[in-house]
Steps between C-alpha positions, in 0.01 A plus 500: 500500500605684180563349167814608311595425129864460432585578146854373419615291200778334702326201651748439785496874599116499486483180713743639748289816545191291540673289766608819683137623502380162632770498764410837635139390505373822344309401199405252237685535168490401131770526231482620151801476266395776266293819472240309297477215764477778772192658331341152484575434871374854603163427337475162669643574848464878548809544707561785761854565387730431198866424561641579149843424362586765242716295262236245372548283195248562219366803322391681818740592777399554863468875479262466199306230684470712811362794292231275364418344835476834665284652229263202459493336848621756751719247683809641665834383365832447685815455281742215593787553264879483457493834307551835659642696212371851444309425187314202656417666822363802299275271299383318804421819695235600241300192602476623863623173656441460877849355529834427321693223660848397351592135452639329683297569813402298807179410653523783756541759230212339301264482807582861610430633156179310466381622838575863412325463161 
């Protein structure tokens, strides 16, 4: 079983994603509401995959967090976001994500993207 870290500052959205993961019986999951909390969880849990929202509250957004995570921990990142504008996608591409899934998505889309990743 793989362990996934969900990084999303919207508690209801993060809980829904965690529920989807449990429902498709793919993994165990933890939630971090910020980039800083994600780093702490990474040190503690050593996840196999990060599901990262791009628009996080706080000083560090999801793209900046992904850059640090890839550099320091070499954990793959998949973006789960409502943003697909050219500027955001261009910034995200530079972090070499293994996926970019637009919200809202369903559990089939989530499962398929995780399996491919």
